[in-house]
Phi, psi and omega in degrees: 000314180296317181295320179296321177295320177297317178298321179298321179292337177272358178081025179223182179219170179294327179293319178292325182289324184095155187301309185298315180293323179294314179299320177298320177297321178296315179297322178297319178298316181297319178299322183278319189242351188303328184277351184299309183294316178300316179299319178297316179297319179296317179295330178283350177093018178300134183254064178272163172274087187297340179291344181256011180299136180227154174251147184311322183264009175304143187307306182296323182289310181292332176295322178295321178294317180297318179298320180296320178294319179299326180286350181079017182273156175245144179296336185275357181287000000 
């Protein structure tokens, strides 16, 4: 959502950019800003299992979503 808003201010969209370029922009955003929320949670004392932290586009995570789509399954089933 944040990356899409940034693209809109630049006068383009994710569809115009194309999938590969859009995904690269998302990863660039994550590299720059990804640790902010996690850092805040840690400072607040959240007791999460940080070793299992995942990002939406992490290889294993997005692969599971793709497999689920290929099976024709819906998350709401």
